[in-house]
All heavy atoms as an XYZ file, in Angstrom:
918
protein
N      17.348     -1.513     -3.843
C      17.338     -0.604     -4.981
C      18.764     -0.396     -5.408
O      19.554     -0.101     -4.566
C      16.625      0.706     -4.740
C      16.686      1.570     -5.928
C      15.221      0.477     -4.309
N      19.021     -0.561     -6.673
C      20.438     -0.436     -7.161
C      20.513      0.487     -8.350
O      19.662      0.404     -9.309
C      20.973     -1.876     -7.455
C      22.449     -1.860     -7.756
C      23.007     -3.275     -7.594
C      22.813     -4.064     -8.880
N      23.552     -5.370     -8.768
N      21.495      1.383     -8.362
C      21.773      2.214     -9.515
C      23.198      1.988    -10.001
O      24.173      2.108     -9.220
C      21.602      3.711     -9.098
C      21.940      4.644    -10.305
C      20.213      3.993     -8.541
N      23.272      1.611    -11.267
C      24.612      1.273    -11.851
C      24.897      2.136    -13.091
O      24.457      1.802    -14.161
C      24.704     -0.197    -12.298
C      24.633     -1.118    -11.098
C      24.760     -2.575    -11.641
O      23.680     -3.125    -11.955
O      25.883     -3.096    -11.698
N      25.714      3.214    -12.902
C      26.111      4.024    -14.100
C      27.220      3.310    -14.851
O      28.208      2.869    -14.186
C      26.447      5.343    -13.507
C      26.871      5.068    -12.121
C      26.125      3.837    -11.687
N      27.171      3.358    -16.186
C      28.294      2.741    -16.973
C      28.616      3.678    -18.066
O      27.729      4.052    -18.859
C      27.850      1.369    -17.535
C      27.581      0.325    -16.503
C      27.115     -1.003    -17.128
C      26.795     -1.999    -16.095
N      26.369     -3.277    -16.618
N      29.884      4.031    -18.213
C      30.381      4.823    -19.329
C      30.465      3.934    -20.542
O      31.224      2.987    -20.546
C      31.706      5.456    -18.983
C      32.320      6.336    -20.081
C      31.456      7.564    -20.410
C      33.680      6.821    -19.627
N      29.756      4.173    -21.567
C      29.713      3.330    -22.765
C      30.638      3.881    -23.862
O      31.177      3.025    -24.648
C      28.275      3.285    -23.357
C      27.196      2.786    -22.337
S      27.582      1.157    -21.594
C      27.142      0.096    -22.987
N      30.758      5.191    -23.961
C      31.638      5.719    -25.078
C      32.037      7.121    -24.754
O      31.287      7.885    -24.080
C      30.760      5.753    -26.356
C      31.395      6.155    -27.616
C      30.451      5.909    -28.785
C      30.470      6.925    -29.849
N      29.551      6.680    -30.898
N      33.238      7.495    -25.131
C      33.752      8.862    -24.924
C      34.463      9.249    -26.200
O      35.109      8.471    -26.863
C      34.642      8.933    -23.756
O      34.985     10.292    -23.472
C      35.839      8.073    -23.804
N      34.360     10.575    -26.513
C      35.062     11.120    -27.717
C      35.208     12.569    -27.532
O      34.526     13.181    -26.762
C      34.388     10.703    -29.000
C      33.046     11.448    -29.260
C      32.458     10.983    -30.558
N      31.311     11.779    -30.958
C      30.052     11.767    -30.402
N      29.781     10.798    -29.492
N      29.123     12.542    -30.916
N      36.089     13.231    -28.253
C      36.212     14.644    -28.304
C      36.059     15.122    -29.800
O      36.327     14.434    -30.690
C      37.614     15.089    -27.763
O      38.622     14.453    -28.605
C      37.814     14.756    -26.368
N      35.587     16.379    -29.918
C      35.381     16.898    -31.241
C      35.266     18.425    -31.178
O      35.393     19.032    -30.052
C      34.132     16.357    -31.903
C      32.857     16.560    -31.232
C      31.672     15.927    -31.923
O      31.800     14.775    -32.384
O      30.632     16.555    -31.936
N      35.112     19.038    -32.352
C      34.946     20.480    -32.501
C      36.175     21.236    -31.836
O      36.006     22.249    -31.101
C      33.663     20.988    -31.809
C      32.470     20.405    -32.524
O      32.431     20.290    -33.702
N      31.458     20.043    -31.682
N      37.347     20.812    -32.217
C      38.537     21.502    -31.699
C      38.679     22.947    -32.328
O      38.377     23.144    -33.514
C      39.775     20.718    -32.071
C      39.990     19.494    -31.192
C      39.469     18.259    -31.621
C      40.655     19.597    -30.001
C      39.592     17.142    -30.766
C      40.814     18.469    -29.203
C      40.271     17.273    -29.595
O      40.438     16.110    -28.824
N      38.993     23.834    -31.503
C      39.299     25.229    -31.926
C      40.750     25.549    -31.605
O      41.221     25.149    -30.541
C      38.336     26.201    -31.330
C      36.946     26.047    -31.741
C      35.949     27.108    -31.122
O      36.431     27.859    -30.216
O      34.780     27.107    -31.544
N      41.401     26.267    -32.507
C      42.807     26.506    -32.329
C      43.123     27.982    -32.272
O      42.375     28.731    -32.989
C      43.605     25.857    -33.475
C      43.474     24.349    -33.558
C      42.542     23.764    -34.366
C      44.352     23.536    -32.822
C      42.378     22.390    -34.391
C      44.183     22.172    -32.822
C      43.214     21.581    -33.620
N      44.137     28.376    -31.484
C      44.465     29.765    -31.524
C      45.476     30.079    -32.717
O      45.709     29.187    -33.517
C      45.098     30.131    -30.193
C      46.389     29.398    -29.834
O      47.009     28.857    -30.777
O      46.833     29.471    -28.663
N      45.976     31.314    -32.747
C      46.858     31.624    -33.878
C      48.098     30.919    -33.971
O      48.756     30.822    -35.016
C      47.082     33.168    -33.791
C      45.838     33.992    -33.998
C      46.115     35.494    -33.853
C      44.845     36.257    -34.052
N      45.075     37.703    -33.863
N      48.549     30.387    -32.843
C      49.806     29.629    -32.805
C      49.634     28.143    -33.113
O      50.522     27.377    -33.177
C      50.438     29.701    -31.409
C      50.971     31.088    -31.087
C      51.512     31.039    -29.678
N      52.319     32.235    -29.420
C      52.951     32.444    -28.323
N      52.929     31.560    -27.362
N      53.566     33.591    -28.144
N      48.336     27.693    -33.220
C      48.040     26.331    -33.485
C      47.802     25.487    -32.272
O      47.663     24.238    -32.350
N      47.709     26.110    -31.100
C      47.410     25.396    -29.883
C      45.961     25.212    -29.713
O      45.169     26.056    -30.169
C      48.018     26.190    -28.679
C      49.481     26.329    -28.653
O      50.184     25.372    -28.991
N      49.932     27.516    -28.361
N      45.562     24.193    -29.088
C      44.128     23.929    -28.808
C      43.586     24.963    -27.925
O      44.052     25.151    -26.804
C      43.878     22.510    -28.276
C      44.336     21.465    -29.298
C      42.442     22.310    -27.886
C      44.330     20.035    -28.757
N      42.519     25.679    -28.363
C      41.921     26.694    -27.538
C      40.582     26.269    -26.895
O      40.172     26.777    -25.799
N      39.978     25.212    -27.434
C      38.729     24.658    -26.964
C      38.324     23.418    -27.662
O      38.792     23.147    -28.747
N      37.468     22.633    -26.950
C      36.951     21.389    -27.544
C      35.738     20.907    -26.767
O      35.421     21.492    -25.662
C      38.024     20.320    -27.580
C      38.459     19.877    -26.195
C      37.920     18.751    -25.612
C      39.455     20.583    -25.504
C      38.300     18.356    -24.312
C      39.771     20.194    -24.203
C      39.292     19.111    -23.662
O      39.659     18.694    -22.381
N      35.052     19.936    -27.353
C      33.923     19.308    -26.644
C      34.302     17.924    -26.297
O      34.901     17.115    -27.071
C      32.690     19.217    -27.615
C      32.188     20.579    -28.170
O      32.635     21.575    -27.585
O      31.386     20.599    -29.119
N      33.891     17.512    -25.054
C      34.067     16.185    -24.589
C      32.735     15.511    -24.525
O      31.789     16.042    -23.851
C      34.671     16.089    -23.254
C      34.748     14.792    -22.514
C      35.652     13.815    -23.326
C      35.376     14.933    -21.153
N      32.433     14.470    -25.284
C      31.104     13.878    -25.400
C      31.212     12.464    -24.865
O      32.001     11.652    -25.251
C      30.670     13.829    -26.812
C      30.606     15.247    -27.415
C      29.250     13.187    -27.000
C      30.805     15.402    -28.843
N      30.316     12.179    -23.844
C      30.314     10.853    -23.235
C      28.868     10.275    -23.306
O      27.868     11.001    -23.143
C      30.658     10.947    -21.734
C      32.084     11.368    -21.532
C      32.433     11.566    -20.059
O      31.478     11.796    -19.239
O      33.621     11.455    -19.728
N      28.753      8.982    -23.597
C      27.528      8.304    -23.591
C      27.471      7.387    -22.345
O      28.413      6.556    -22.105
C      27.294      7.454    -24.828
O      27.405      8.261    -26.000
C      26.000      6.700    -24.827
N      26.473      7.583    -21.530
C      26.264      6.832    -20.318
C      25.012      5.998    -20.337
O      24.007      6.370    -20.964
C      26.188      7.790    -19.085
C      27.474      8.388    -18.723
C      28.051      9.489    -19.278
C      28.398      7.936    -17.751
N      29.206      9.795    -18.612
C      29.428      8.842    -17.725
C      28.380      6.860    -16.870
C      30.514      8.721    -16.824
C      29.460      6.749    -15.969
C      30.544      7.630    -15.924
N      25.089      4.821    -19.724
C      23.925      3.907    -19.521
C      23.746      3.745    -18.011
O      24.652      3.387    -17.346
C      24.113      2.599    -20.263
C      22.951      1.741    -20.095
C      23.220      0.400    -20.899
C      21.955     -0.449    -20.795
N      22.142     -1.715    -21.627
N      22.535      3.941    -17.610
C      22.181      3.818    -16.204
C      21.262      2.707    -16.002
O      20.191      2.713    -16.640
C      21.608      5.120    -15.562
C      22.347      6.395    -15.899
C      21.247      4.957    -14.076
C      23.592      6.531    -15.109
N      21.670      1.646    -15.252
C      20.817      0.548    -14.997
C      20.189      0.667    -13.586
O      20.853      0.855    -12.654
C      21.571     -0.820    -15.151
C      21.958     -1.090    -16.529
C      22.699     -2.352    -16.694
O      22.889     -3.065    -15.690
O      22.994     -2.722    -17.837
N      18.861      0.594    -13.547
C      18.059      0.660    -12.280
C      17.455     -0.667    -11.998
O      16.892     -1.268    -12.832
C      17.016      1.720    -12.439
C      17.440      3.137    -12.964
C      16.198      4.011    -13.193
C      18.362      3.763    -11.954
N      17.584     -1.071    -10.669
C      17.025     -2.369    -10.267
C      16.284     -2.173     -8.999
O      16.834     -1.606     -8.032
C      18.153     -3.443    -10.095
O      18.943     -3.458    -11.220
C      17.587     -4.791     -9.707
N      15.072     -2.586     -8.991
C      14.214     -2.579     -7.732
C      13.948     -4.022     -7.356
O      13.147     -4.709     -7.987
C      12.883     -1.798     -8.002
C      12.004     -1.864     -6.721
O      12.432     -2.236     -5.697
N      10.759     -1.390     -6.909
N      14.612     -4.471     -6.292
C      14.387     -5.894     -5.805
C      13.355     -5.903     -4.687
O      13.087     -7.042     -4.183
C      15.749     -6.424     -5.344
O      16.209     -5.622     -4.312
C      16.735     -6.525     -6.488
N      12.828     -4.818     -4.359
C      11.813     -4.755     -3.248
C      10.461     -5.222     -3.726
O      10.218     -5.298     -4.980
C      11.778     -3.321     -2.746
C      13.142     -2.863     -2.183
C      13.145     -1.553     -1.633
N      12.390     -1.578     -0.350
C      12.027     -0.534      0.298
N      12.353      0.652     -0.126
N      11.356     -0.650      1.380
N       9.527     -5.437     -2.862
C       8.205     -5.837     -3.184
C       7.179     -4.684     -3.261
O       6.025     -4.847     -3.333
C       7.681     -6.807     -2.115
C       8.381     -8.196     -2.186
O       8.760     -8.545     -3.293
O       8.630     -8.780     -1.151
N       7.779     -3.445     -3.256
C       6.902     -2.204     -3.321
C       7.467     -1.363     -4.464
O       8.712     -1.406     -4.773
C       6.921     -1.414     -2.003
C       8.346     -1.030     -1.584
C       6.213     -2.273     -0.934
C       8.399     -0.029     -0.362
N       6.643     -0.475     -5.055
C       7.198      0.395     -6.079
C       8.076      1.498     -5.425
O       7.884      1.852     -4.242
C       5.915      1.001     -6.685
C       4.868      0.789     -5.694
C       5.286     -0.395     -4.929
N       9.034      2.011     -6.180
C       9.938      3.030     -5.700
C       9.990      4.181     -6.673
O       9.875      3.991     -7.887
C      11.346      2.535     -5.395
C      11.352      1.481     -4.297
C      11.996      1.960     -6.643
N      10.209      5.385     -6.101
C      10.425      6.506     -6.887
C      11.952      6.923     -6.651
O      12.363      6.928     -5.472
C       9.552      7.708     -6.507
C       8.114      7.501     -6.937
C       7.293      8.706     -6.556
C       5.875      8.427     -6.979
N       4.998      9.565     -6.706
N      12.709      7.097     -7.708
C      14.151      7.380     -7.554
C      14.513      8.718     -8.082
O      13.946      9.202     -9.063
C      14.894      6.281     -8.336
C      14.539      4.879     -7.924
S      15.350      3.668     -9.057
C      16.986      3.689     -8.323
N      15.558      9.278     -7.404
C      16.225     10.513     -7.930
C      17.656     10.217     -8.067
O      18.259      9.797     -7.074
C      15.967     11.698     -7.026
C      14.602     12.295     -7.086
C      14.488     13.586     -6.319
O      15.374     13.904     -5.434
O      13.500     14.318     -6.470
N      18.233     10.394     -9.206
C      19.632     10.162     -9.422
C      20.221     11.442     -9.783
O      19.862     12.052    -10.861
C      19.876      9.037    -10.478
C      19.174      7.792    -10.121
C      21.309      8.862    -10.754
C      18.090      7.388    -11.134
N      21.209     11.973     -9.031
C      21.901     13.171     -9.338
C      23.269     12.930     -9.836
O      24.053     12.202     -9.175
C      21.936     14.088     -8.042
O      20.595     14.295     -7.586
C      22.584     15.446     -8.409
N      23.622     13.466    -10.988
C      24.912     13.225    -11.647
C      25.710     14.531    -11.662
O      25.153     15.597    -12.081
C      24.753     12.665    -13.024
C      23.997     11.387    -13.122
C      24.723     10.162    -12.652
N      25.857     10.017    -13.538
C      26.880      9.219    -13.381
N      26.974      8.553    -12.249
N      27.814      9.082    -14.277
N      26.910     14.534    -11.311
C      27.785     15.728    -11.305
C      28.620     15.684    -12.563
O      29.184     14.706    -12.988
C      28.732     15.688    -10.087
C      29.558     16.935     -9.941
O      29.614     17.769    -10.872
N      30.173     17.138     -8.834
N      28.643     16.811    -13.314
C      29.306     16.913    -14.573
C      30.597     17.742    -14.564
O      31.203     17.989    -15.606
C      28.360     17.482    -15.683
C      27.113     16.631    -15.856
C      25.834     17.206    -15.721
C      27.212     15.297    -16.001
C      24.709     16.447    -15.873
C      26.025     14.514    -16.135
C      24.852     15.066    -16.058
N      31.050     18.152    -13.389
C      32.357     18.730    -13.125
C      32.654     20.053    -13.848
O      33.716     20.542    -13.934
C      33.523     17.782    -13.534
C      33.502     16.591    -12.669
O      33.116     16.650    -11.438
O      33.853     15.504    -13.161
N      31.608     20.621    -14.508
C      31.724     21.919    -15.178
C      30.321     22.559    -15.299
O      29.335     21.844    -15.315
C      32.387     21.818    -16.589
O      32.487     23.104    -17.111
C      31.586     20.922    -17.484
N      30.313     23.837    -15.387
C      28.968     24.503    -15.605
C      28.636     24.617    -17.060
O      27.532     25.018    -17.410
C      28.923     25.825    -14.879
C      30.032     26.842    -15.431
C      29.963     28.117    -14.678
O      29.029     28.421    -13.954
N      31.053     28.889    -14.788
N      29.540     24.209    -17.879
C      29.329     24.324    -19.340
C      28.979     22.934    -19.917
O      29.905     22.216    -20.378
C      30.559     24.990    -20.024
C      30.972     26.260    -19.434
C      32.021     26.378    -18.534
C      30.147     27.410    -19.621
C      32.388     27.580    -17.958
C      30.499     28.609    -18.990
C      31.599     28.694    -18.176
O      31.880     29.909    -17.654
N      27.735     22.549    -19.932
C      27.345     21.252    -20.417
C      25.965     21.283    -20.960
O      25.180     22.196    -20.756
C      27.451     20.218    -19.298
C      26.594     20.519    -18.046
C      26.966     21.292    -16.984
C      25.305     20.062    -17.758
N      25.979     21.344    -16.031
C      24.891     20.608    -16.548
C      24.372     19.333    -18.443
C      23.622     20.377    -15.907
C      23.102     19.116    -17.884
C      22.738     19.557    -16.647
N      25.652     20.314    -21.781
C      24.291     20.061    -22.288
C      24.077     18.553    -22.282
O      24.983     17.768    -22.341
C      24.140     20.580    -23.698
O      24.985     20.027    -24.627
N      22.822     18.181    -22.196
C      22.486     16.829    -21.985
C      21.386     16.428    -23.013
O      20.389     17.129    -23.206
C      22.024     16.525    -20.557
C      21.747     15.084    -20.188
C      22.631     14.753    -19.005
C      20.333     14.916    -19.875
N      21.432     15.173    -23.526
C      20.438     14.634    -24.448
C      20.033     13.257    -23.944
O      20.963     12.402    -23.810
C      21.020     14.607    -25.869
C      20.133     13.900    -26.862
C      20.816     13.733    -28.189
O      21.734     14.526    -28.494
O      20.468     12.804    -28.888
N      18.840     13.014    -23.606
C      18.280     11.723    -23.187
C      18.033     10.869    -24.350
O      17.502     11.335    -25.414
C      17.052     11.857    -22.401
C      17.134     12.290    -20.899
C      15.784     12.460    -20.349
C      17.869     11.155    -20.151
N      18.357      9.593    -24.292
C      17.956      8.604    -25.323
C      17.561      7.336    -24.608
O      18.021      7.080    -23.498
C      19.091      8.339    -26.313
O      20.255      7.953    -25.660
N      16.728      6.566    -25.199
C      16.182      5.300    -24.516
C      15.746      5.664    -23.114
O      16.121      4.987    -22.110
C      17.316      4.271    -24.421
C      17.871      3.798    -25.763
C      18.945      2.808    -25.667
O      18.976      2.073    -24.678
O      19.837      2.851    -26.461
N      14.909      6.631    -22.985
C      14.495      7.085    -21.599
C      13.022      7.310    -21.440
O      12.587      8.255    -20.881
C      15.242      8.488    -21.348
N      12.225      6.351    -21.893
C      10.799      6.436    -21.742
C      10.463      6.464    -20.300
O      10.745      5.631    -19.516
C      10.152      5.228    -22.454
C       8.656      5.292    -22.459
O       8.162      6.434    -22.640
O       7.987      4.290    -22.430
N       9.749      7.522    -19.861
C       9.308      7.628    -18.484
C      10.338      8.225    -17.535
O      10.120      8.306    -16.370
N      11.518      8.610    -18.066
C      12.558      9.245    -17.227
C      12.518     10.745    -17.422
O      12.437     11.208    -18.549
C      13.952      8.713    -17.635
C      14.053      7.167    -17.603
C      15.070      9.375    -16.775
C      13.944      6.581    -16.237
N      12.503     11.464    -16.293
C      12.484     12.928    -16.339
C      13.887     13.429    -15.973
O      14.544     12.880    -15.013
C      11.501     13.394    -15.288
C      11.409     14.903    -15.242
O      11.427     15.480    -16.320
O      11.280     15.421    -14.139
N      14.396     14.344    -16.697
C      15.701     14.953    -16.426
C      15.599     16.465    -16.353
O      15.061     17.102    -17.319
C      16.781     14.504    -17.441
S      18.412     15.226    -17.144
N      16.204     17.039    -15.405
C      16.235     18.493    -15.248
C      17.626     18.944    -14.742
O      18.309     18.188    -14.041
C      15.172     19.015    -14.290
C      13.773     18.721    -14.825
C      12.756     19.426    -13.988
C      11.393     19.149    -14.658
N      10.276     19.384    -13.938
N      17.902     20.203    -15.069
C      19.124     20.802    -14.512
C      18.952     21.048    -13.102
O      18.103     21.804    -12.671
C      19.455     22.078    -15.324
C      20.901     22.484    -15.234
C      21.173     23.576    -16.190
C      22.599     23.424    -16.674
N      23.011     24.432    -17.647
N      19.767     20.383    -12.189
C      19.574     20.572    -10.727
C      20.236     21.895    -10.260
O      19.669     22.605     -9.541
C      20.174     19.346    -10.003
C      20.049     19.430     -8.573
N      18.859     19.496     -7.853
C      21.079     19.559     -7.592
C      19.080     19.559     -6.604
N      20.359     19.634     -6.359
N      21.477     22.086    -10.697
C      22.177     23.329    -10.525
C      23.232     23.419    -11.694
O      23.132     22.641    -12.597
C      22.808     23.428     -9.141
C      23.829     22.393     -8.785
O      24.428     21.776     -9.752
O      24.071     22.081     -7.677
N      24.093     24.399    -11.672
C      25.008     24.586    -12.767
C      25.954     23.393    -13.016
O      26.404     23.205    -14.154
C      25.830     25.904    -12.648
C      24.966     27.101    -12.731
C      26.671     25.927    -11.409
N      26.248     22.554    -12.028
C      27.225     21.504    -12.195
C      26.518     20.114    -12.243
O      27.146     19.153    -12.656
C      28.139     21.440    -10.965
C      29.026     22.639    -10.932
C      28.805     23.623    -10.020
C      30.132     22.746    -11.758
C      29.653     24.739     -9.983
C      30.939     23.832    -11.740
C      30.668     24.840    -10.823
N      25.188     20.019    -11.948
C      24.529     18.648    -11.857
C      23.199     18.595    -12.560
O      22.476     19.623    -12.603
C      24.410     18.376    -10.339
C      25.636     18.220     -9.568
C      25.395     17.998     -8.176
N      24.799     19.104     -7.509
C      24.487     19.175     -6.214
N      24.697     18.199     -5.519
N      23.903     20.303     -5.767
N      22.959     17.416    -13.003
C      21.624     17.082    -13.591
C      20.980     16.081    -12.708
O      21.604     15.262    -12.027
N      19.595     16.080    -12.664
C      18.939     15.104    -11.799
C      17.873     14.415    -12.641
O      17.096     14.994    -13.435
C      18.191     15.885    -10.709
C      17.326     14.876     -9.832
C      16.935     15.507     -8.556
N      18.100     15.578     -7.669
C      18.152     16.381     -6.559
N      17.124     17.066     -6.172
N      19.232     16.376     -5.860
N      17.929     13.054    -12.544
C      17.008     12.142    -13.228
C      16.029     11.649    -12.209
O      16.344     11.327    -11.118
C      17.796     11.005    -13.850
C      18.853     11.384    -14.809
C      20.116     11.587    -14.371
C      18.563     11.562    -16.154
C      21.172     11.996    -15.242
C      19.574     11.936    -17.024
C      20.852     12.144    -16.569
N      14.778     11.501    -12.670
C      13.663     10.926    -11.806
C      13.019      9.772    -12.527
O      12.808      9.864    -13.770
C      12.670     12.015    -11.496
C      13.143     13.039    -10.627
C      12.073     13.951    -10.045
N      12.568     14.816     -8.984
C      12.769     16.114     -9.152
N      12.391     16.706    -10.295
N      13.262     16.863     -8.196
N      12.802      8.665    -11.808
C      12.196      7.511    -12.368
C      11.377      6.799    -11.365
O      11.641      6.896    -10.124
C      13.286      6.577    -12.875
N      10.394      6.057    -11.780
C       9.512      5.277    -10.895
C       9.664      3.811    -11.414
O       9.569      3.548    -12.622
C       8.056      5.722    -10.991
N       9.967      2.936    -10.473
C      10.086      1.527    -10.790
C       9.047      0.690    -10.049
O       8.907      0.762     -8.842
C      11.439      0.952    -10.394
C      12.520      0.985    -11.510
C      12.928      2.381    -11.868
C      13.692      0.183    -11.056
N       8.331     -0.177    -10.775
C       7.390     -1.133    -10.108
C       8.184     -2.132     -9.301
O       9.425     -2.313     -9.467
C       6.694     -1.770    -11.350
C       6.874     -0.890    -12.483
C       8.231     -0.237    -12.250
N       7.506     -2.904     -8.439
C       8.239     -3.939     -7.719
C       8.910     -4.992     -8.552
O       8.405     -5.283     -9.683
C       7.114     -4.599     -6.876
C       5.995     -3.632     -6.922
C       6.130     -2.847     -8.165
N      10.042     -5.406     -8.149
C      10.754     -6.524     -8.794
C      11.027     -6.317    -10.276
O      10.825     -7.119    -11.146
C      10.044     -7.844     -8.654
C       9.755     -8.243     -7.194
C      11.018     -8.612     -6.437
O      11.927     -9.207     -7.049
N      11.140     -8.268     -5.173
N      11.487     -5.079    -10.621
C      11.806     -4.721    -11.983
C      13.167     -4.158    -12.217
O      13.836     -3.733    -11.251
C      10.776     -3.705    -12.604
O      10.860     -2.526    -11.750
C       9.362     -4.211    -12.616
N      13.577     -4.246    -13.462
C      14.882     -3.669    -13.847
C      14.660     -2.918    -15.178
O      13.915     -3.323    -16.004
C      15.861     -4.860    -14.113
C      17.293     -4.465    -14.378
C      18.096     -5.715    -14.518
C      19.561     -5.443    -14.187
N      20.371     -6.575    -14.299
N      15.244     -1.776    -15.245
C      15.217     -0.941    -16.451
C      16.424     -0.111    -16.643
O      17.224      0.003    -15.626
C      13.937     -0.089    -16.473
C      14.062      1.169    -15.674
C      12.780      1.982    -15.715
N      12.494      2.574    -16.985
C      11.597      3.497    -17.119
N      10.852      3.870    -16.088
N      11.291      3.990    -18.265
N      16.627      0.403    -17.777
C      17.866      1.160    -18.028
C      17.484      2.368    -18.963
O      16.445      2.324    -19.621
C      18.913      0.320    -18.624
O      18.556     -0.120    -19.909
N      18.321      3.335    -18.876
C      18.186      4.499    -19.852
C      19.577      4.987    -20.177
O      20.545      4.708    -19.478
C      17.308      5.635    -19.204
C      17.879      6.306    -18.031
C      18.599      7.483    -18.212
C      17.723      5.785    -16.771
C      19.091      8.158    -17.084
C      18.210      6.492    -15.676
C      18.935      7.638    -15.802
N      19.663      5.755    -21.238
C      20.933      6.308    -21.685
C      20.874      7.796    -21.815
O      19.758      8.349    -22.063
C      21.347      5.691    -23.054
O      21.487      4.264    -22.928
N      21.967      8.434    -21.702
C      22.100      9.894    -22.015
C      23.453     10.184    -22.574
O      24.367      9.448    -22.355
C      21.704     10.745    -20.788
C      22.778     10.696    -19.665
C      23.801     11.603    -19.611
C      22.621      9.759    -18.602
C      24.701     11.531    -18.577
C      23.547      9.706    -17.605
C      24.585     10.633    -17.593
O      25.479     10.594    -16.559
N      23.447     11.357    -23.278
C      24.730     11.777    -23.858
C      24.963     13.196    -23.194
O      24.132     14.036    -23.327
C      24.655     11.904    -25.421
C      24.403     10.526    -26.004
C      25.893     12.597    -26.020
C      24.066     10.528    -27.440
N      26.112     13.294    -22.570
C      26.549     14.545    -21.997
C      27.664     15.196    -22.790
O      28.553     14.467    -23.192
C      26.971     14.368    -20.484
C      27.350     15.691    -19.879
C      28.096     13.375    -20.410
C      26.239     16.560    -19.486
N      27.458     16.468    -23.216
C      28.511     17.179    -23.873
C      28.984     18.231    -22.941
O      28.245     19.124    -22.462
C      27.938     17.794    -25.189
O      27.395     16.804    -26.009
C      29.028     18.507    -25.954
N      30.343     18.172    -22.706
C      30.938     19.238    -21.908
C      31.865     20.140    -22.722
O      32.534     19.548    -23.571
C      31.722     18.571    -20.757
C      30.786     17.907    -19.735
C      31.516     17.344    -18.611
N      32.114     16.066    -18.986
C      32.961     15.418    -18.148
N      33.275     15.921    -16.996
N      33.344     14.255    -18.524
N      31.775     21.422    -22.537
C      32.468     22.438    -23.369
C      33.672     22.944    -22.607
O      33.532     23.309    -21.527
C      31.523     23.462    -23.865
C      30.325     22.908    -24.563
C      29.140     22.675    -23.795
C      30.355     22.684    -25.840
C      27.985     22.275    -24.393
C      29.156     22.188    -26.539
C      28.027     22.018    -25.732
O      26.894     21.485    -26.399
N      34.840     22.918    -23.273
C      36.075     23.429    -22.627
C      36.634     24.545    -23.446
O      36.529     24.589    -24.690
C      37.017     22.320    -22.421
C      36.582     21.199    -21.563
C      35.867     20.120    -21.969
C      36.780     21.341    -20.172
C      35.491     19.133    -21.117
C      36.313     20.346    -19.263
C      35.657     19.271    -19.780
N      37.385     25.442    -22.744
C      38.080     26.559    -23.397
C      37.114     27.490    -24.161
O      36.107     27.869    -23.652
N      37.515     27.827    -25.378
C      36.683     28.754    -26.156
C      35.333     28.222    -26.534
O      34.403     28.917    -26.843
C      37.438     29.115    -27.476
O      37.808     27.930    -28.172
C      38.673     29.890    -27.170
N      35.140     26.918    -26.452
C      33.812     26.234    -26.680
C      32.797     26.602    -25.618
O      31.656     26.458    -25.838
C      33.994     24.743    -26.905
C      34.825     24.323    -28.052
C      34.190     24.540    -29.342
N      32.958     23.679    -29.417
C      31.990     23.823    -30.315
N      32.076     24.776    -31.207
N      30.971     23.125    -30.362
N      33.277     27.088    -24.454
C      32.376     27.461    -23.437
C      31.439     28.616    -23.841
O      30.360     28.792    -23.223
C      33.113     27.750    -22.142
C      33.828     26.639    -21.539
C      34.705     27.007    -20.354
O      34.940     28.227    -20.106
N      35.254     26.039    -19.722
N      31.908     29.414    -24.733
C      31.080     30.578    -25.182
C      29.806     30.067    -25.745
O      28.788     30.833    -25.668
C      31.885     31.322    -26.234
C      33.135     32.010    -25.667
C      32.877     32.928    -24.535
O      31.920     33.724    -24.569
O      33.673     32.972    -23.567
N      29.726     28.861    -26.328
C      28.443     28.386    -26.892
C      27.402     28.260    -25.837
O      26.196     28.542    -26.033
C      28.698     26.975    -27.463
C      29.437     26.909    -28.747
C      29.627     25.415    -29.146
C      28.741     27.650    -29.879
N      27.799     27.799    -24.653
C      26.788     27.661    -23.529
C      26.416     29.015    -23.018
O      25.217     29.252    -22.622
C      27.387     26.758    -22.487
C      26.432     26.636    -21.258
C      27.707     25.413    -22.997
N      27.334     29.923    -22.915
C      27.012     31.258    -22.396
C      26.028     31.983    -23.268
O      25.174     32.753    -22.824
C      28.283     32.125    -22.304
C      29.239     31.668    -21.193
C      30.486     32.538    -21.196
C      31.442     32.070    -20.253
N      32.698     32.853    -20.294
N      26.017     31.747    -24.630
C      25.118     32.408    -25.580
C      23.733     31.856    -25.482
O      22.798     32.444    -25.960
C      25.715     32.215    -26.932
C      26.988     32.971    -27.173
C      27.679     32.733    -28.462
O      27.101     31.929    -29.299
O      28.785     33.291    -28.741
N      23.563     30.639    -25.015
C      22.164     30.014    -24.953
C      21.286     30.595    -23.940
O      21.593     31.067    -22.975
C      22.327     28.464    -24.683
C      22.987     27.834    -25.861
C      22.934     26.277    -25.579
N      23.775     25.722    -26.630
C      24.103     24.427    -26.614
N      23.789     23.701    -25.696
N      24.799     23.982    -27.611
């Protein structure tokens, strides 16, 4: 069984500035693709835990038919998938991490 995470795209946006013109906060947005491969002759159930390095994040699944995602703890998300024997599949997600003054958005939710 193989799990291959690939960073497909990264960008920043929603900059907030203080009175002096310094950056006070921003969002870091990354698009990831996870490729799953089951080379075994039996079906497998997988749990993939990803660390997001901050407690201020939100996640959006895309291309994820049959993939379950839940917040594991404040820093990590956990994906669950079942793969039939001898199969390969992939799914994508977009993680938005909030920094500085943008962290208030997550606290308000």
